[in-house]
C-alpha positions as CSV (number, residue, x, y, z in Angstrom):
1,X,0.1,-0.2,0.2
2,X,2.7,2.3,0.7
3,X,4.4,1.7,-2.4
4,X,1.3,2.4,-4.5
5,X,0.8,5.6,-2.8
6,X,4.4,6.6,-3.1
7,X,4.1,6.0,-7.0
8,X,1.0,7.9,-7.2
9,X,2.5,10.9,-5.5
10,X,5.4,10.8,-7.4
11,X,3.7,10.5,-10.9
12,X,1.3,13.4,-9.9
13,X,4.4,15.4,-9.1
14,X,5.8,14.8,-12.5
15,X,2.6,15.7,-14.0
16,X,2.3,18.8,-12.5
17,X,6.1,19.7,-13.1
18,X,5.3,18.9,-16.8
19,X,2.1,21.1,-16.6
20,X,4.2,23.8,-15.2
21,X,6.9,23.9,-17.9
22,X,4.5,23.9,-20.4
23,X,3.1,27.1,-18.9
24,X,6.4,28.7,-18.9
25,X,6.7,27.9,-22.6
26,X,3.4,29.4,-23.2
27,X,4.2,32.3,-21.3
28,X,7.7,32.8,-22.9
29,X,5.9,32.5,-26.3
30,X,3.3,35.3,-25.7
31,X,6.3,37.5,-24.5
32,X,8.6,37.0,-27.1
33,X,6.4,35.7,-30.3
34,X,3.0,36.8,-29.5
35,X,1.3,36.7,-32.7
36,X,2.7,33.1,-33.4
37,X,1.8,32.0,-30.1
38,X,-1.9,33.4,-30.3
39,X,-2.4,31.9,-33.9
40,X,-1.3,28.6,-32.7
41,X,-4.0,28.5,-29.8
42,X,-6.4,29.9,-32.4
43,X,-5.7,26.6,-34.4
44,X,-5.8,24.2,-31.3
45,X,-8.6,25.9,-29.6
46,X,-11.3,23.9,-31.3
47,X,-14.9,23.5,-29.5
48,X,-16.1,19.9,-29.4
49,X,-19.7,20.0,-28.6
50,X,-21.1,17.0,-26.3
51,X,-24.5,18.0,-27.1
52,X,-23.7,16.8,-30.6
53,X,-21.6,13.8,-30.0
54,X,-24.2,12.6,-27.6
55,X,-27.3,13.3,-29.2
56,X,-27.9,9.7,-30.6
57,X,-28.1,8.8,-26.7
58,X,-30.8,11.4,-26.0
59,X,-33.2,10.1,-28.4
60,X,-36.0,8.6,-26.6
61,X,-36.8,5.1,-27.6
62,X,-40.0,4.0,-26.0
63,X,-40.1,0.3,-25.2
64,X,-43.3,-1.4,-24.3
65,X,-42.9,-2.7,-20.7
66,X,-46.2,-3.7,-19.8
67,X,-47.7,-7.3,-19.5
68,X,-51.3,-6.8,-20.6
69,X,-52.2,-10.3,-20.6
70,X,-53.4,-11.8,-17.2
71,X,-51.4,-14.9,-17.3
72,X,-48.3,-13.1,-18.1
73,X,-49.0,-10.9,-15.5
74,X,-49.5,-13.5,-13.0
75,X,-46.3,-15.3,-14.0
76,X,-44.2,-12.1,-13.9
77,X,-45.8,-11.3,-10.7
78,X,-45.2,-14.8,-9.2
79,X,-41.4,-14.8,-10.1
80,X,-41.1,-11.4,-8.7
81,X,-42.7,-12.2,-5.4
82,X,-41.3,-15.6,-4.9
83,X,-37.7,-15.0,-6.0
84,X,-37.7,-11.9,-3.8
85,X,-39.0,-13.7,-0.7
86,X,-36.6,-16.4,-1.1
87,X,-33.6,-14.2,-1.7
88,X,-34.5,-12.2,1.6
89,X,-34.7,-15.2,3.6
90,X,-31.4,-16.3,2.4
91,X,-30.1,-12.9,3.1
92,X,-31.3,-12.6,6.6
93,X,-30.5,-16.3,7.5
94,X,-27.6,-17.6,5.6
95,X,-25.5,-14.2,4.8
96,X,-23.6,-12.9,7.8
97,X,-20.6,-10.8,8.2
98,X,-17.4,-12.9,8.3
99,X,-15.5,-13.5,11.8
100,X,-12.2,-12.5,10.0
101,X,-13.2,-9.0,10.0
102,X,-13.2,-8.5,13.7
103,X,-9.6,-7.9,14.1
104,X,-9.7,-4.4,15.3
105,X,-7.9,-2.8,12.4
106,X,-9.4,0.3,10.5
107,X,-9.6,-1.6,7.4
108,X,-11.7,-4.2,9.2
109,X,-14.0,-1.6,10.1
110,X,-14.5,-0.2,7.0
111,X,-14.7,-3.7,5.4
112,X,-17.7,-4.4,8.0
113,X,-19.2,-1.0,7.0
114,X,-19.3,-2.0,3.2
115,X,-20.4,-5.6,3.7
116,X,-23.2,-4.6,5.8
117,X,-24.3,-1.6,3.6
118,X,-24.3,-4.2,0.7
119,X,-26.4,-6.7,2.6
120,X,-29.0,-4.0,3.3
121,X,-29.0,-2.8,-0.1
122,X,-29.5,-6.3,-1.6
123,X,-32.4,-6.9,1.4
124,X,-34.2,-3.8,0.3
125,X,-33.9,-4.7,-3.3
126,X,-35.6,-8.1,-2.6
127,X,-38.4,-6.7,-0.7
128,X,-38.9,-4.1,-3.7
129,X,-39.0,-7.1,-5.9
130,X,-41.6,-8.6,-3.5
131,X,-43.7,-5.4,-3.7
132,X,-43.4,-5.2,-7.4
133,X,-44.6,-8.6,-7.8
134,X,-47.9,-8.2,-5.6
135,X,-48.6,-5.1,-7.3
136,X,-48.6,-6.8,-10.7
137,X,-50.9,-9.6,-9.5
138,X,-53.4,-7.8,-7.3
139,X,-53.2,-4.0,-8.3
140,X,-52.6,-3.9,-12.2
141,X,-53.9,-0.5,-12.5
142,X,-51.3,0.9,-9.8
143,X,-48.8,-0.9,-11.6
144,X,-49.7,0.9,-14.9
145,X,-49.5,4.1,-13.1
146,X,-46.2,3.4,-11.3
147,X,-44.6,2.2,-14.9
148,X,-45.9,5.2,-16.4
149,X,-44.3,7.6,-14.0
150,X,-40.8,5.1,-14.0
151,X,-40.6,5.5,-17.7
152,X,-40.8,9.3,-17.8
153,X,-37.9,11.0,-20.1
154,X,-35.3,13.2,-18.6
155,X,-33.0,14.9,-21.0
156,X,-29.6,15.5,-19.9
157,X,-28.9,17.7,-22.9
158,X,-31.7,20.3,-21.4
159,X,-30.1,19.9,-17.9
160,X,-26.2,20.6,-19.2
161,X,-26.9,22.9,-21.8
162,X,-25.0,25.9,-20.6
163,X,-21.8,23.7,-20.5
164,X,-21.6,23.9,-24.2
165,X,-21.6,27.5,-24.1
166,X,-18.3,28.9,-25.2
167,X,-16.8,31.7,-22.9
168,X,-14.0,33.6,-24.3
169,X,-12.9,36.4,-21.5
170,X,-9.8,35.0,-20.6
171,X,-8.6,34.4,-24.3
172,X,-9.6,38.0,-25.2
173,X,-7.9,39.5,-22.4
174,X,-4.5,37.5,-23.5
175,X,-5.1,38.4,-27.2
176,X,-5.4,42.0,-26.1
177,X,-2.5,42.2,-23.7
178,X,-0.2,39.1,-24.9
179,X,3.1,40.5,-23.1
180,X,1.7,41.0,-19.7
181,X,-0.4,37.9,-19.9
182,X,2.7,36.0,-20.8
183,X,5.0,37.6,-18.2
184,X,2.3,36.5,-15.7
185,X,2.1,33.1,-16.7
186,X,5.6,32.6,-16.9
187,X,6.3,33.9,-13.2
188,X,3.6,31.8,-11.7
189,X,4.8,28.6,-13.8
190,X,8.3,29.4,-12.5
191,X,7.0,29.3,-9.0
192,X,5.3,26.0,-9.6
193,X,8.4,24.7,-11.4
194,X,10.5,25.2,-8.1
195,X,7.8,24.1,-5.8
196,X,7.0,21.0,-7.6
197,X,10.7,20.4,-8.6
198,X,11.9,20.6,-5.0
199,X,9.1,18.3,-3.8
200,X,10.1,15.8,-6.3
201,X,13.9,16.1,-5.7
202,X,13.5,15.6,-1.9
203,X,10.9,12.5,-2.6
204,X,13.7,11.0,-5.1
205,X,16.7,11.4,-2.5
């Protein structure tokens, strides 16, 4: 575990150091070759809309989930009810917390919490299956209303629409004042290079 943490921290420091070096190169480019650097970023600063890429996933495709025939409704309801009840009994009676987790360490407590949470989640799912089975068999009208509510379509394209709006204030400021912006970026990058380089040097030694 300690070795993995060491590898993760070293990799993170190297990544941040490389990012700082890139920032220094950008700052120096804005100071000494302003127009060329601005043209370069205008070329690579291409906007890719996630709404266009994910549009096929947002097209509603309604599927008929109802079981109108009484025979099929009874079969499905019986499977839900019997299967959910049987699984609930197994979870309550057969599945218990392993004794090896009671060793007093922090990892054991976390394992106990995860195991118990998973068991309760499965138990709730089984009880829900029993309720759905009973609803299918004895309350078909209530099942129809529940199914219609559960099948309501929510479009994520409408929720995250503002995330596809491009904002240019920083780009416009850099284009208007490339040398001051480059100087500021270079100074901040130098500070970051010294900080991350020192941390990485001390960890290597």
